[in-house]
C-alpha positions as CSV (number, residue, x, y, z in Angstrom):
1,X,-25.2,-39.7,118.7
2,X,-25.1,-38.7,115.0
3,X,-22.6,-35.9,115.7
4,X,-20.1,-38.4,117.1
5,X,-20.0,-40.1,113.7
6,X,-19.5,-36.9,111.6
7,X,-15.7,-36.7,112.1
8,X,-14.9,-40.4,111.3
9,X,-17.4,-40.3,108.4
10,X,-15.8,-37.2,106.8
11,X,-12.3,-38.6,107.2
12,X,-13.4,-42.0,106.0
13,X,-14.9,-40.5,102.8
14,X,-11.8,-38.5,102.2
15,X,-9.6,-41.6,102.6
16,X,-11.8,-43.7,100.2
17,X,-11.6,-40.9,97.6
18,X,-7.8,-40.8,98.1
19,X,-7.4,-44.5,97.6
20,X,-9.7,-44.4,94.5
21,X,-7.8,-41.5,92.9
22,X,-4.3,-43.0,93.2
23,X,-5.0,-46.3,91.6
24,X,-2.9,-47.0,88.5
25,X,-4.8,-48.1,85.4
26,X,-4.9,-51.6,84.2
27,X,-2.1,-52.4,81.8
28,X,-3.2,-52.7,78.2
29,X,-2.4,-56.2,76.8
30,X,-0.1,-57.1,73.9
31,X,-3.0,-57.4,71.6
32,X,-4.3,-53.9,72.2
33,X,-5.1,-51.8,69.1
34,X,-2.0,-50.7,67.2
35,X,-2.7,-47.0,67.8
36,X,-2.9,-47.4,71.6
37,X,-0.2,-47.6,74.1
38,X,0.3,-51.1,75.5
39,X,2.2,-51.8,78.7
40,X,2.1,-55.4,77.7
41,X,4.2,-54.6,74.6
42,X,6.5,-52.3,76.5
43,X,7.2,-54.9,79.1
44,X,8.8,-57.1,76.4
45,X,11.4,-54.4,76.0
46,X,11.8,-53.8,79.7
47,X,12.4,-57.5,80.3
48,X,15.1,-57.4,77.7
49,X,16.8,-54.2,78.9
50,X,16.6,-54.7,82.7
51,X,18.1,-58.2,82.9
52,X,21.0,-57.0,85.0
53,X,22.6,-53.6,86.1
54,X,24.1,-51.8,83.1
55,X,26.1,-48.8,84.2
56,X,28.0,-46.7,81.7
57,X,30.9,-48.5,80.1
58,X,30.0,-52.0,81.3
59,X,29.6,-55.0,79.0
60,X,25.9,-55.2,79.9
61,X,25.5,-51.6,78.9
62,X,27.0,-52.5,75.5
63,X,24.5,-55.4,75.2
64,X,21.6,-53.0,76.0
65,X,22.8,-50.5,73.5
66,X,23.0,-53.1,70.7
67,X,19.5,-54.2,71.5
68,X,18.1,-50.7,71.4
69,X,19.9,-49.8,68.2
70,X,18.3,-52.9,66.6
71,X,14.8,-51.9,68.0
72,X,15.2,-48.3,66.8
73,X,16.3,-49.5,63.3
74,X,13.3,-51.9,63.2
75,X,11.0,-49.0,63.9
76,X,12.3,-47.2,60.8
77,X,14.2,-44.4,62.6
78,X,17.2,-42.7,61.2
79,X,19.7,-44.1,63.7
80,X,23.1,-42.7,64.9
81,X,25.2,-42.6,68.0
82,X,27.2,-40.0,69.8
83,X,30.3,-40.7,71.9
84,X,31.9,-38.4,74.4
85,X,34.5,-38.5,77.2
86,X,33.3,-38.7,80.8
87,X,34.1,-35.8,83.1
88,X,36.6,-36.7,85.9
89,X,33.8,-36.5,88.5
90,X,32.0,-39.2,86.7
91,X,35.1,-41.3,86.3
92,X,35.6,-41.1,90.0
93,X,32.0,-42.2,90.6
94,X,32.6,-45.3,88.4
95,X,35.6,-46.1,90.4
96,X,33.5,-45.9,93.6
97,X,31.2,-48.4,91.9
98,X,34.2,-50.8,91.5
99,X,35.0,-50.2,87.9
100,X,38.7,-50.6,87.6
101,X,38.8,-49.4,84.1
102,X,36.8,-46.3,84.7
103,X,39.4,-43.9,83.2
104,X,38.9,-45.5,79.8
105,X,35.2,-45.4,79.7
106,X,33.2,-43.2,77.3
107,X,29.5,-42.5,77.1
108,X,27.4,-43.4,74.1
109,X,24.1,-41.7,73.3
110,X,21.6,-43.4,71.0
111,X,19.8,-41.1,68.6
112,X,16.9,-41.9,66.2
113,X,14.9,-39.6,64.0
114,X,11.4,-40.2,62.7
115,X,11.0,-37.9,59.7
116,X,8.0,-35.6,59.6
117,X,6.2,-34.0,56.7
118,X,8.0,-30.6,57.2
119,X,11.5,-31.2,58.3
120,X,12.2,-27.5,58.6
121,X,9.8,-27.3,61.6
122,X,11.3,-27.4,65.2
123,X,11.5,-31.1,66.2
124,X,9.9,-32.8,69.1
125,X,12.2,-34.8,71.3
126,X,11.4,-38.0,73.3
127,X,14.1,-38.6,75.9
128,X,15.1,-41.2,78.5
129,X,18.4,-42.6,79.7
130,X,19.6,-46.2,79.1
131,X,22.2,-46.5,81.8
132,X,21.7,-47.6,85.4
133,X,23.6,-47.5,88.7
134,X,26.0,-50.3,89.5
135,X,23.5,-52.3,91.7
136,X,20.1,-51.9,90.0
137,X,18.7,-53.6,86.9
138,X,16.7,-50.3,86.5
139,X,13.4,-51.8,85.4
140,X,11.8,-48.5,86.4
141,X,14.7,-46.1,86.3
142,X,14.9,-45.8,83.4
143,X,14.1,-49.0,81.3
144,X,10.4,-48.0,81.6
145,X,11.1,-44.6,80.1
146,X,13.1,-46.2,77.2
147,X,10.5,-48.9,76.5
148,X,7.6,-46.4,76.8
149,X,9.3,-44.2,74.1
150,X,9.8,-47.2,71.8
151,X,6.1,-48.1,72.2
152,X,5.1,-44.5,71.8
153,X,6.9,-44.2,68.5
154,X,5.4,-47.4,67.2
155,X,1.8,-46.2,68.1
156,X,2.4,-42.8,66.5
157,X,3.5,-44.5,63.3
158,X,0.4,-46.6,63.3
159,X,-1.6,-43.4,63.4
160,X,-0.1,-42.0,60.3
161,X,2.7,-39.5,59.2
162,X,3.4,-36.7,61.6
163,X,3.9,-33.0,60.8
164,X,7.3,-32.5,62.3
165,X,10.4,-34.7,63.1
166,X,10.4,-36.7,66.2
167,X,13.9,-37.1,67.7
168,X,14.4,-40.0,70.1
169,X,17.4,-39.6,72.4
170,X,18.5,-42.4,74.8
171,X,21.2,-40.8,76.9
172,X,24.1,-42.5,78.6
173,X,25.8,-41.6,81.9
174,X,22.7,-39.9,83.3
175,X,23.3,-41.7,86.6
176,X,26.8,-40.3,86.7
177,X,25.9,-36.7,86.4
178,X,23.6,-36.1,83.4
179,X,26.7,-36.4,81.1
180,X,24.9,-37.8,78.1
181,X,22.3,-35.1,77.9
182,X,25.0,-32.4,78.5
183,X,27.0,-33.8,75.6
184,X,24.0,-33.8,73.3
185,X,22.7,-30.3,74.1
186,X,26.2,-28.7,74.1
187,X,27.7,-30.3,71.0
188,X,25.2,-32.2,68.8
189,X,24.0,-30.5,65.6
190,X,20.4,-31.7,66.2
191,X,20.3,-29.8,69.6
192,X,19.5,-26.5,67.8
193,X,16.5,-28.1,66.1
194,X,14.7,-29.2,69.2
195,X,11.6,-27.2,70.0
196,X,10.0,-29.3,72.7
197,X,11.1,-32.2,75.0
198,X,9.2,-35.0,76.6
199,X,11.4,-36.7,79.2
200,X,10.4,-39.9,81.0
201,X,11.9,-40.8,84.4
202,X,11.2,-42.8,87.5
203,X,12.2,-42.8,91.2
204,X,10.8,-45.9,92.6
205,X,8.9,-48.8,91.2
206,X,5.2,-47.8,90.9
207,X,2.5,-45.3,91.5
208,X,0.8,-42.8,89.2
209,X,3.0,-41.0,86.8
210,X,3.1,-37.2,87.5
211,X,4.0,-34.4,85.1
212,X,6.2,-32.7,87.7
213,X,8.2,-30.1,85.6
214,X,8.0,-27.9,82.6
215,X,10.0,-25.0,81.2
216,X,9.6,-21.4,82.2
217,X,6.5,-19.3,81.3
218,X,4.6,-22.5,80.7
219,X,0.9,-21.5,80.1
220,X,0.9,-22.8,76.5
221,X,2.8,-26.0,77.5
222,X,0.3,-26.7,80.3
223,X,-2.7,-26.0,78.0
224,X,-1.3,-28.4,75.4
225,X,-0.6,-31.1,77.9
226,X,-4.1,-30.8,79.5
227,X,-5.8,-30.9,76.1
228,X,-3.7,-33.9,74.9
229,X,-4.2,-36.0,78.1
230,X,-7.9,-35.4,78.6
231,X,-9.5,-38.8,79.0
232,X,-6.3,-40.7,79.6
233,X,-7.0,-43.8,81.7
234,X,-5.8,-43.2,85.3
235,X,-6.2,-39.4,84.9
236,X,-3.5,-36.8,85.1
237,X,-1.5,-36.3,88.3
238,X,0.1,-32.8,88.1
239,X,0.1,-29.4,89.8
240,X,2.1,-26.2,89.6
241,X,3.3,-26.8,93.2
242,X,5.4,-29.7,92.0
243,X,7.4,-27.5,89.7
244,X,8.1,-25.0,92.6
245,X,9.1,-27.9,94.9
246,X,11.3,-29.5,92.3
247,X,13.1,-26.3,91.5
248,X,14.0,-25.9,95.2
249,X,15.5,-29.4,95.3
250,X,19.1,-30.1,94.4
251,X,18.1,-32.9,92.0
252,X,18.1,-32.8,88.3
253,X,17.1,-35.0,85.3
254,X,18.2,-35.0,81.7
255,X,15.5,-32.4,81.0
256,X,17.4,-30.0,83.3
257,X,20.0,-29.5,80.5
258,X,17.2,-28.7,77.9
259,X,15.4,-26.5,80.4
260,X,18.5,-24.4,81.0
261,X,18.6,-23.7,77.2
262,X,15.0,-22.4,77.4
263,X,13.5,-25.4,75.6
264,X,9.9,-26.1,76.7
265,X,9.2,-29.6,77.9
266,X,7.2,-32.1,79.9
267,X,9.0,-34.1,82.5
268,X,7.0,-37.2,83.7
269,X,7.9,-39.7,86.3
270,X,6.4,-42.0,88.9
271,X,7.8,-42.1,92.5
272,X,5.9,-44.8,94.4
273,X,7.6,-48.0,95.8
274,X,10.5,-45.9,96.9
275,X,12.4,-49.0,98.2
276,X,13.0,-49.9,94.6
277,X,15.0,-46.7,93.8
278,X,18.5,-47.7,92.6
279,X,18.3,-51.1,94.3
280,X,18.4,-54.7,93.1
281,X,14.7,-54.9,93.8
282,X,14.0,-52.9,90.6
283,X,13.3,-55.9,88.4
284,X,10.7,-56.3,85.6
285,X,8.7,-58.8,87.8
286,X,8.5,-56.2,90.7
287,X,7.5,-53.3,88.5
288,X,4.0,-52.0,88.6
289,X,2.8,-52.4,85.0
290,X,-0.1,-50.0,85.7
291,X,2.6,-47.3,86.2
292,X,4.1,-48.3,82.8
293,X,0.7,-47.9,81.3
294,X,0.1,-44.5,82.9
295,X,3.3,-42.9,82.0
296,X,3.3,-44.3,78.5
297,X,-0.3,-43.3,77.8
298,X,0.5,-39.7,78.8
299,X,3.6,-39.7,76.7
300,X,1.8,-41.0,73.7
301,X,-1.1,-38.6,74.0
302,X,1.2,-35.6,74.4
303,X,3.7,-36.6,71.8
304,X,1.1,-37.4,69.2
305,X,-0.6,-34.1,69.6
306,X,2.6,-32.1,69.6
307,X,4.1,-33.9,66.6
308,X,1.0,-33.1,64.5
309,X,0.6,-29.5,65.7
310,X,1.3,-26.6,63.4
311,X,3.2,-24.9,66.2
312,X,4.8,-26.0,69.4
313,X,4.2,-24.2,72.8
314,X,6.3,-21.2,73.4
315,X,7.2,-19.1,76.4
316,X,4.3,-16.8,77.5
317,X,3.4,-16.6,81.1
318,X,3.1,-19.1,83.9
319,X,-0.1,-20.8,84.9
320,X,-1.4,-22.0,88.2
321,X,-2.9,-25.5,87.8
322,X,-3.7,-28.7,89.6
323,X,-5.5,-31.9,88.9
324,X,-8.7,-32.5,90.8
325,X,-8.3,-36.1,92.1
326,X,-7.2,-37.1,88.6
327,X,-10.6,-36.4,87.1
328,X,-9.7,-33.1,85.4
329,X,-7.1,-30.4,85.5
330,X,-8.0,-26.9,86.5
331,X,-5.8,-24.2,84.9
332,X,-6.0,-20.6,86.1
333,X,-3.9,-17.4,85.8
334,X,-1.5,-16.5,88.5
335,X,-3.7,-13.7,89.8
336,X,-6.4,-16.2,90.7
337,X,-4.7,-16.9,94.0
338,X,-5.2,-13.3,95.1
339,X,-8.8,-13.5,94.0
340,X,-9.3,-16.7,96.0
341,X,-7.7,-15.1,99.1
342,X,-9.9,-12.0,98.8
343,X,-12.9,-14.3,98.6
344,X,-11.7,-16.2,101.7
345,X,-11.2,-13.0,103.7
346,X,-14.8,-11.9,102.8
347,X,-16.3,-15.2,103.7
348,X,-14.4,-15.4,107.0
349,X,-15.6,-11.9,107.9
350,X,-19.2,-12.8,107.0
351,X,-19.1,-16.1,109.0
352,X,-17.6,-14.3,112.0
353,X,-20.3,-11.6,111.8
354,X,-23.1,-14.2,111.7
355,X,-21.5,-16.2,114.5
356,X,-21.0,-13.1,116.7
357,X,-24.7,-12.1,116.2
358,X,-25.7,-15.6,117.2
359,X,-23.7,-15.3,120.4
360,X,-21.3,-18.1,119.5
361,X,-18.0,-16.2,118.9
362,X,-15.6,-14.1,120.9
363,X,-12.2,-12.6,120.2
364,X,-10.8,-15.0,122.8
365,X,-12.2,-18.0,121.0
366,X,-10.5,-16.9,117.8
367,X,-7.3,-16.4,119.6
368,X,-7.6,-19.9,121.0
369,X,-8.0,-21.2,117.5
370,X,-4.9,-19.3,116.3
371,X,-2.9,-20.8,119.2
372,X,-4.1,-24.3,118.2
373,X,-2.9,-23.8,114.7
374,X,0.5,-22.6,115.8
375,X,0.7,-25.5,118.3
376,X,0.0,-28.0,115.6
377,X,2.8,-26.6,113.3
378,X,5.4,-26.3,116.0
379,X,4.6,-29.6,117.8
380,X,4.5,-31.3,114.4
381,X,8.0,-30.2,113.6
382,X,9.2,-31.8,116.8
383,X,7.2,-35.0,116.3
384,X,8.3,-35.3,112.7
385,X,12.0,-35.0,113.7
386,X,11.4,-37.6,116.5
387,X,9.9,-40.0,114.0
388,X,12.7,-39.4,111.6
389,X,15.2,-40.2,114.3
390,X,13.4,-43.4,115.2
391,X,13.4,-44.6,111.6
392,X,17.1,-44.1,111.0
393,X,20.3,-42.1,111.5
394,X,21.5,-39.0,109.7
395,X,21.9,-39.0,105.9
396,X,25.7,-38.7,105.6
397,X,26.5,-41.2,102.8
398,X,25.0,-42.9,99.8
399,X,24.4,-46.0,101.9
400,X,22.2,-44.0,104.4
401,X,20.3,-42.3,101.6
402,X,19.1,-45.5,99.9
403,X,18.4,-47.2,103.2
404,X,16.2,-44.3,104.2
405,X,14.5,-44.4,100.8
406,X,13.6,-48.0,101.6
407,X,12.3,-46.8,104.9
408,X,10.3,-43.9,103.6
409,X,6.9,-45.5,103.6
410,X,7.3,-46.5,107.3
411,X,8.5,-43.0,108.1
412,X,5.5,-41.5,106.4
413,X,3.2,-43.7,108.3
414,X,4.8,-42.8,111.6
415,X,4.7,-39.0,110.8
416,X,1.1,-39.3,109.7
417,X,0.0,-40.9,113.0
418,X,2.1,-38.4,114.9
419,X,0.3,-35.4,113.3
420,X,-3.0,-37.2,113.9
421,X,-2.1,-37.5,117.6
422,X,-1.5,-33.7,117.8
423,X,-4.7,-32.9,116.0
424,X,-6.8,-35.2,118.2
425,X,-5.2,-33.8,121.3
426,X,-6.2,-30.3,120.2
427,X,-9.7,-31.4,119.5
428,X,-9.9,-33.1,122.9
429,X,-9.7,-29.7,124.6
430,X,-9.6,-29.9,128.4
431,X,-9.7,-33.8,128.3
432,X,-6.0,-33.8,127.5
433,X,-3.6,-32.9,130.3
434,X,-1.7,-30.1,128.5
435,X,1.3,-29.9,130.9
436,X,2.0,-33.5,130.1
437,X,1.9,-32.7,126.4
438,X,4.5,-30.0,127.0
439,X,6.7,-32.5,128.8
440,X,6.3,-35.0,125.9
441,X,7.3,-32.3,123.4
442,X,10.5,-31.6,125.3
443,X,11.3,-35.4,125.6
444,X,10.7,-35.9,121.9
445,X,12.9,-32.9,121.0
446,X,15.7,-34.4,123.1
447,X,15.2,-37.8,121.5
448,X,15.3,-36.3,118.0
449,X,18.6,-34.7,118.8
450,X,20.1,-37.9,120.1
451,X,18.7,-40.2,117.4
452,X,19.0,-37.9,114.3
453,X,20.9,-34.6,114.6
454,X,20.9,-31.3,116.5
455,X,18.6,-28.9,114.7
456,X,18.1,-25.4,116.0
457,X,14.7,-25.3,114.2
458,X,13.5,-28.3,116.1
459,X,14.7,-26.9,119.4
460,X,13.1,-23.6,118.8
461,X,9.8,-25.3,117.7
462,X,9.9,-27.3,120.9
463,X,10.3,-24.2,123.1
464,X,7.4,-22.5,121.3
465,X,5.2,-25.6,121.3
466,X,5.7,-26.2,125.0
467,X,4.8,-22.6,125.7
468,X,1.6,-22.9,123.7
469,X,0.5,-26.1,125.4
470,X,1.1,-24.4,128.8
471,X,-1.1,-21.4,128.0
472,X,-4.0,-21.2,130.4
473,X,-7.3,-22.2,128.9
474,X,-10.5,-21.0,130.5
475,X,-14.0,-22.2,129.6
476,X,-15.2,-24.5,126.8
477,X,-13.6,-24.1,123.4
478,X,-15.7,-22.3,120.8
479,X,-16.4,-24.2,117.6
480,X,-16.6,-21.0,115.6
481,X,-13.6,-19.6,117.3
482,X,-11.5,-22.7,116.7
483,X,-12.6,-22.9,113.0
484,X,-12.0,-19.3,112.2
485,X,-8.7,-19.2,114.2
486,X,-7.3,-22.2,112.3
487,X,-8.5,-20.7,109.0
488,X,-6.8,-17.4,109.8
489,X,-3.5,-19.2,110.3
490,X,-3.8,-21.0,107.0
491,X,-4.9,-17.6,105.4
492,X,-1.7,-15.9,106.5
493,X,0.4,-18.8,105.2
494,X,-1.5,-18.7,101.9
495,X,-0.9,-14.9,101.5
496,X,2.8,-15.4,102.1
497,X,3.1,-18.3,99.6
498,X,1.1,-16.4,97.0
499,X,3.5,-13.5,97.3
500,X,6.6,-15.6,97.1
501,X,5.6,-18.5,94.9
502,X,2.1,-18.4,93.3
503,X,2.6,-21.9,91.8
504,X,3.3,-23.5,95.1
505,X,0.5,-21.5,96.8
506,X,-2.1,-23.7,95.0
507,X,-1.5,-26.3,97.7
508,X,-2.8,-23.9,100.3
509,X,-5.0,-21.4,98.5
510,X,-7.4,-23.9,96.9
511,X,-8.3,-25.9,100.0
512,X,-8.4,-22.7,102.0
513,X,-11.0,-21.4,99.5
514,X,-13.0,-24.6,99.9
515,X,-12.9,-24.2,103.7
516,X,-14.0,-20.6,103.4
517,X,-17.0,-21.5,101.2
518,X,-18.0,-24.1,103.9
519,X,-17.6,-21.4,106.5
520,X,-20.0,-19.1,104.6
521,X,-22.6,-21.7,103.9
522,X,-22.6,-23.0,107.4
523,X,-23.0,-19.4,108.7
524,X,-26.1,-19.1,106.5
525,X,-27.6,-22.4,107.4
526,X,-26.9,-22.5,111.1
527,X,-25.0,-19.6,112.6
528,X,-25.1,-21.3,116.1
529,X,-23.5,-24.5,114.7
530,X,-25.5,-26.7,117.0
531,X,-27.6,-28.5,114.3
532,X,-26.6,-31.2,111.8
533,X,-27.5,-29.0,108.9
534,X,-24.6,-26.7,109.8
535,X,-22.2,-29.7,109.7
536,X,-23.0,-30.7,106.2
537,X,-20.8,-28.1,104.4
538,X,-17.6,-28.9,106.4
539,X,-18.3,-32.6,106.0
540,X,-18.5,-32.3,102.2
541,X,-15.5,-30.0,102.2
542,X,-13.5,-32.5,104.2
543,X,-14.5,-35.4,101.9
544,X,-13.3,-33.7,98.8
545,X,-10.7,-31.1,99.8
546,X,-9.4,-33.5,102.5
547,X,-8.9,-36.2,99.8
548,X,-7.0,-33.7,97.6
549,X,-4.8,-32.8,100.6
550,X,-4.2,-36.5,101.4
551,X,-3.1,-37.2,97.8
552,X,-0.7,-34.3,97.9
553,X,0.4,-35.2,101.4
554,X,1.7,-38.5,100.0
555,X,3.3,-36.8,97.0
556,X,5.2,-34.4,99.2
557,X,6.2,-37.2,101.6
558,X,7.7,-39.1,98.6
559,X,9.5,-35.9,97.4
560,X,10.9,-34.4,100.6
561,X,9.6,-36.5,103.5
562,X,12.9,-38.2,104.1
563,X,14.8,-35.0,104.9
564,X,11.9,-32.6,105.7
565,X,9.1,-34.6,107.3
566,X,7.9,-31.5,109.1
567,X,6.7,-30.1,105.8
568,X,3.7,-32.4,106.2
569,X,2.6,-30.2,109.1
570,X,1.1,-27.7,106.6
571,X,-1.2,-30.4,105.3
572,X,-2.1,-31.6,108.8
573,X,-3.0,-28.0,109.6
574,X,-5.3,-27.7,106.6
575,X,-7.1,-31.0,107.4
576,X,-7.6,-29.9,111.0
577,X,-9.0,-26.6,109.6
578,X,-11.6,-28.6,107.6
579,X,-12.6,-31.0,110.3
580,X,-12.6,-28.6,113.3
581,X,-16.5,-28.0,113.3
582,X,-17.0,-31.8,113.1
583,X,-15.3,-32.5,116.4
584,X,-17.7,-34.3,118.8
585,X,-18.8,-32.4,121.9
586,X,-19.3,-33.7,125.4
587,X,-16.8,-34.8,128.0
588,X,-17.0,-38.5,127.1
589,X,-16.3,-37.9,123.5
590,X,-13.4,-35.6,124.2
591,X,-11.9,-38.2,126.6
592,X,-12.2,-40.7,123.7
593,X,-10.3,-38.2,121.5
594,X,-7.6,-37.9,124.1
595,X,-7.1,-41.6,124.4
596,X,-7.0,-42.0,120.6
597,X,-4.4,-39.3,120.4
598,X,-2.1,-41.1,122.8
599,X,-2.7,-44.4,120.9
600,X,-1.8,-42.7,117.6
601,X,1.5,-41.3,119.0
602,X,2.5,-44.7,120.4
603,X,1.6,-46.6,117.3
604,X,3.2,-44.0,115.1
605,X,6.5,-44.3,117.0
606,X,6.3,-48.1,116.7
607,X,5.7,-47.8,112.9
608,X,8.6,-45.4,112.4
609,X,10.9,-47.5,114.6
610,X,9.9,-50.7,112.9
611,X,11.5,-49.3,109.7
612,X,15.0,-50.2,111.1
613,X,13.8,-53.9,111.4
614,X,11.8,-54.0,108.2
615,X,14.4,-52.3,106.0
616,X,17.9,-53.0,107.3
617,X,21.0,-51.9,105.3
618,X,21.6,-54.3,102.4
619,X,24.7,-56.5,102.6
620,X,25.3,-55.6,99.0
621,X,25.7,-51.9,99.7
622,X,28.5,-51.4,102.4
623,X,31.1,-50.3,99.9
624,X,28.9,-47.8,98.1
625,X,30.2,-44.3,98.5
626,X,28.9,-42.5,95.4
627,X,26.4,-40.4,97.3
628,X,22.9,-39.3,96.6
629,X,23.3,-38.8,92.9
630,X,23.1,-35.9,90.5
631,X,20.3,-37.4,88.6
632,X,16.6,-37.9,89.4
């Protein structure tokens, strides 16, 4: 009876830890200490800036600029402006937004300098953009960044004089193509004095702020950031995989221009509430003030430390790093991944030896576990494409992009339930009719093609998946064989990632190492894996490593889930690896898993399909042809 509860208990603990770790901090009130960051004070600026959309060249943009110049002057900054012509591509984009005088528009950057004690030292830059798209008031993107910088400068001044100059840059025309930042870094005299950049952005209307990008060879930058933000309320949400993922994406922010010049930096943003991205819903009242507090507190902590430092971080080597559920950040050298993989291989071999001696492991059992891992990955690609098709059509215009951003949470829910269905079907063993699963895979692949687009990867995955489900299975599945086989699949993926991108490999290598430790401890405590004591290590591993994977699952879903929902299959595989020894045994329990699997698939399809009803195309957007956007 107790064993039946182990799987839901482990997953329940992981989910509770996940929910706890992603909560934004309470916003500090307007009467917070002068030296602290206050979202309450920042919101006064956000409400003033984000009254209406203010794209480049508009009257509302001029009103916002006048307000910001007044605020910057009031803070005692040395204030100036920089004007520049817009490139033709940006002029065309303004025309697409309905600006009949687009050809006469010019961008205007706002620049302020807070003098430091030694003005010959390289300066620290705080950067955000003050323009918006034609439809959105931009309370998050990027009024939050602008207001957070104003509040940061005020708090730094309250702490006393800084060692180096702080340059505040509020760029224009970011939404048109990073034009303001390009004009500054290519032509402004101050550009050569910048030694470090902190850029604030947003893609959505809430969630924890993540430090998602730095410059190259970032070991010193990461060390400085971790030291500065230690103890920040809400913790730090950051890992080296986000840098690797972001570099592979076609997006860019204003920091891109600085990064290309080799300037170290910290790029912070929050990405929750994706339905607010570039839409009319991005208003001050709809903004998560906890997100404002989180991004501002990190900006203040980092800027204050760097502005008072004798030297700024330089290029050295890259680090592998990740936050541990926001509690702390673990920073390791690149080679640590290979050390962890070697440890994993040793523990896998030890566990296999102990299980073999106990008569609970055969080569066929490991092969069955390997096949299960491949079945989850290939079937998951098909299910994810199917859910994507249910939630909306192909992304072939700006309209579809923003509609699908609004539907992203529904899509994530559908894909998550779809992967849960596959995992439960695999754990159900002989209680699931595998030929029927193969038929379902073929049907979903066809539906994905009709609803979304023809994708040779999905078709190939469907063929492989159907073949794996049709493989003959003899005898009862082995717990040790399944556990080791799944771990072996993840191990191979981890080795490949470590060789290609050590920064991204952290997402696989770290949970793999946790699973390997659980393997080794269970092998010592109970090599037969038929007593509760042997289930405790995987239960603990699932609770903590599972929560870490769930947090990053959501982060990856927000980043690439709209176009590559199948990428979540890797996380599903690792969670299955963790919970495999906790699966209940007995025919009745497995039938329950089979029924739950079918229910998850049906509910997941309903959730993904409901996105079309819950988030229909906005009547305000039919004429929008500007595309996805060069910025954030």
